[in-house]
Steps between C-alpha positions, in 0.01 A plus 500: 500500500796734561601456135144581381493822701847598377401444137179701537680790664786499251258484206296792632794735543700380201197548274453848637867586442516393136156614386469820303459774758191716442431838657429434868213702650535628853333326795135579570396585856138454599327496834184511703405629843206306644289573809324179607215475748377171648275385781639321806280194552558500877425869568277583201707816457660623180874561479716653231846434357721681251701304248748602232578293190787585265591332174821530298487354151761501226465335161737447211771242452443401862186545709487605863187502717532614863199538732544687829251567780485677833247568774474803726799511738687212336786478253458432128544131418555317172197273458564349159779511243562358157791542258533331165553519128366357174714311252315451171175332616637384835435715808700437818419665833640473852300632794248430774183570301501214249212289633303337217195360677172668393342741747162662552361775727425374852715185478388364838453144368765469229822309571793743486840325478776739604748614238775722640816588306508311171619483142223512240537414132220588257447447132174576330210390721710261714690584820702299750628632835753330728481620861784505753467397865743774603685649207730709724668185633462226235364548146513123443234435767175501301172544690243458225440513127202669336382494142216671313359513150244755380270455200348816355151412377442850356196572723673368812823339619550164673805421714610158627767486770668267747731522801726216616657526846843337507494434878146371557466360146151650492343626180245780474311538174342827393281643227380850427261675262515875432312750289189301402272775365134441584385828353387667822797373702830313479544159663818340629624280779742233610510151646771298675536139608744404777584133438626425853216681678252378236328839509345665194463877547334740261401864458287684248547872428262738318599853396288778359661841473634590843314215673677172579316218680610149593388183671707198594499163673637148471375148444408455869329839540376638171434856613731654762558866411314769309665835447587780269593863461404806300762742375454853370786689335465879505792684339759257634341461844356152559216446746441135590242333724470127549417217736537127555233284664606164643192279483642246747592741780245766394774763523448814292823691427449836323788719378534841337796687356605807308818491291698777332716389208806682369 
């Protein structure tokens, strides 16, 4: 595995060095300040929090994607990072945001195999990511392998994915549908099957303008959560209100936020 990683890394940087060098645009800085308000279930009182998100993106011969965040009174932290390049039709990326399993909106019932730092190789509609257990100490210690393939059906897209854990030898299968136009709304969703736990989880998502609604469950409890949010964008200021209702515990969790993008 050490040789595989060495070849991938050498290919990425060697290809970048010998390719014809185009004009390189400068990095793009984007950000958002968000004020979030939520209800404390124990006190029934509403509390607020301020969050800052910053993004640094650079494209060209190499791509760089850095996502920072901070909360009031705390230091800025690097949440996610990805660096990579494209050689002909082969894209290679190293980072901690290369997970390939399909997602949805609430995601309370979907299996979510962890994918930390990894190397991802993509060509066309197919991608494979190799995750490291702790890449700072041993890049030959592989934690899991994920793969995904997306088929564009013109009116919607279908993705099939799988995760194999090298330690537990467990496999999680996943499938996702996105962008199915029903005329008055768009339908999507995802499903996962954990082979060791023998649990099939699913979630359906409907969007219509600024409204997004979802429901999810699994094969033992078909309907567990209903939720959604409505977002209004007014001259770069986003107002969002949403809630999740847990049908098993009968907990209702509303949230509201206002975000200023720059």
